[in-house]
N, C-alpha and C positions, 0 to 999 in steps of 0.2 A: 305205497306204490313202489314197484321194484323194476330195475333194469338189469337183466341178466347179461353177464359178460360171456364171451365165447367159451371159456372153459366150463362154465356151468351149463351152457346150452348143449355142448357136445356130450357132456355126461348125462344130461336129461334125455337127449335123443337116444343114447345108449341104454336108458332105463335105470339110471343110478337110483337105488332105493332111498337114499337119504334125501335126494332132491325131490323125488316123487312124493315122499312122505311130507316134506315141508310144503310143497304145493297143495297137497290135500289139506293140511292144517290151515293154510291160508284161506281156503274156501274161495270166495269171490274177489279177494284182493287183486287189484290190477298188477299183472306181471307182463313185462314187455321186453323188447330188445331195441336196438337202434340200427340204422342202415350200415354203420361200420361193422357191427357184429354180423349182420347179414352177409356182408362182403367177406368177412373172415371165414364164416362157415362155408360159403360157396368156394372160396379158395381151397380150403381143406378138402372138400369133396373133389374138386377138379384135379388136385395133385395126388389123390389117393389111388391105390391099385383097384379099388372097387368103385370107380367113379359113378357109374350109372345107379348102383344100389344106394350109395351115399347121397347122391343128388336127389333121388326119390325121397329118402328119409328127411333130408333138409327141407325140401319143398313141402312135404306134409307138415313138418314142424312150423314152417313159416305161414302156412295157411291158417294156423290156429293161434297166432300170437300177434299182438299189435307191434308195429315197427315205427319208431320215431325217426323222422328225417333229421339231417343236419341242416338246420335253418339259420337265419340271421342271428337269432338270439343265442343259439349254441355257438356260432362263430365268434360272437362277442366274448362269450365266456371262455372259449378256447384261447383267444388272444390274451385275455387277462390271466388265465391259469399258466400259460406258457411263459409269460413275462415273470410271474411270481416264482415259477420253478427255477428259471435261470437266475433270478435275483437271489433266491434262497440257497440253491445248490451249486450255482455256477461259480466260476473264479471270482475272486475279490477284485482283481485287476480289471478296471473298466474296459480297456481295449480287448482283453481276452474274453470278457463277459459278452461283449457285443457279437463276437463270432462263435460263442458257445452253441453247441447243438444239444438238444435234449436227450438224444440217443447216447451221447457221451456222458450224460449225467444219470443214465440208467433208466430212462423213460422211453416209451415209444409214442409216436404221433397217434397211432390208433387208440391207445389207451387214453391219451389226452383228449381225443375227440369223444370217446365214450364218456369220460368224466364230464366233459362240457355239455353233452346232451343231458346226462343225468342231473347236473346242477341246474341247467336252464329249465328243466321240467320238474324240479324238486323231487327227484327219484332217488331211491337207495340203490347203489351199485351192489350187485351180488356177484362176487368174484373171489377166486383164491390167488389172485395176482398181487404180488407185493407192491407193484407200482401205485396202486390205489391207496394202500396204507401209507406209503411215503407221501403221496399227494396231500394227505390230511395234515402234514406239517405246514402246508401253505394255504390250505383252504378247509372249510368246515364240511367236507364231503361226508355223506352217510354211506358207509361201506360195511358189508357183512358177507359171510360165506355160509352156505348151507351144507358144507362138508366138514366133518369132524377133523379130518386130516389137514385142513387148510389153516393158514395164518388168519387170525382175527385181530 
């Protein structure tokens, strides 16, 4: 079971042959996104120069894919992951660590929420984003990329 990150979704919407091929190989294996990725896709469309065309493409994509919400279970995992990131990557000084922001440590809240949804639902994150690879230092996330040019 797979949870696509925004970078793979946008490439899939554009018809990237590597991702399309991988989906074909997977057959009926469940592939989904989460509400955070949905929001990121909508943001990309709204800020684009071809807003109406991009919104139509994204809506068509969303009609054909399952979307996991951010629920209480994911919120629990989010808190756990964020604490682990700050403990592992943050300053050693206790006072500085208390005020550490994950953005200053090279992570984004959105990626952390995506990871929390994936972990709470036992899904493999499909992304070419290095944040997820670094998260594996603090948790046993399953992460892969379907693009040969991506980091694995």
